[in-house]
C-alpha distance (Angstrom), angle and dihedral (degrees) to the residues before:
residue distance angle dihedral
M1 . . .
R2 3.79 . .
R3 3.80 117.7 .
M4 3.78 126.2 -144.1
A5 3.79 119.4 -110.9
K6 3.79 113.3 -103.3
Y7 3.79 94.7 -142.6
G8 3.79 129.0 43.8
P9 3.81 125.2 -133.6
K10 3.81 91.7 -104.6
A11 3.83 89.3 58.5
S12 3.81 90.5 50.4
R13 3.80 90.9 53.1
K14 3.83 92.2 49.3
V15 3.82 92.1 50.5
A16 3.81 92.0 46.2
A17 3.81 90.2 50.9
A18 3.81 91.4 49.6
L19 3.82 91.7 50.4
H20 3.80 90.4 47.8
E21 3.81 91.1 51.8
M22 3.81 90.8 47.1
K23 3.80 91.7 53.2
A24 3.81 89.7 49.1
G25 3.81 90.3 50.1
R26 3.83 94.9 -118.4
L27 3.83 100.2 108.2
K28 3.80 113.3 100.9
S29 3.79 129.5 -167.6
G30 3.79 124.2 -133.5
S31 3.79 90.6 -85.9
G32 3.81 91.1 54.9
R33 3.79 95.7 -110.2
P34 3.81 119.6 129.3
V35 3.80 115.4 -96.4
K36 3.81 113.6 -120.0
N37 3.81 101.6 166.1
P38 3.83 116.3 84.2
K39 3.82 91.0 -149.0
Q40 3.80 89.6 57.7
A41 3.82 90.3 49.4
I42 3.83 90.0 52.1
A43 3.81 90.2 50.3
I44 3.81 90.7 51.1
G45 3.82 90.6 48.8
L46 3.81 92.2 50.1
S47 3.79 90.5 48.0
A48 3.81 90.2 52.5
A49 3.81 89.8 47.9
R50 3.81 91.2 52.3
A51 3.80 90.1 50.2
A52 3.82 89.6 51.0
G53 3.81 91.2 51.4
A54 3.81 97.8 -110.3
K55 3.80 123.0 156.9
V56 3.81 102.1 -89.7
P57 3.83 128.2 145.5
P58 3.81 116.2 -112.5
R59 3.78 119.6 -84.1
H60 3.83 117.6 -87.1
K61 3.79 116.2 -113.6
């Protein structure tokens, strides 16, 4: 049985863009400080993907 992908291609592009911006030093967190943790950059990318309506599972609580 084949399983569906959890994340859509649009979500992958948003996360890749966020990681690229983090590595360039341009990605900022909500407080305005530069993001240095890759996990935080992924979370920001997924949040942007959700806002854009991409296929992303709901946020963990």
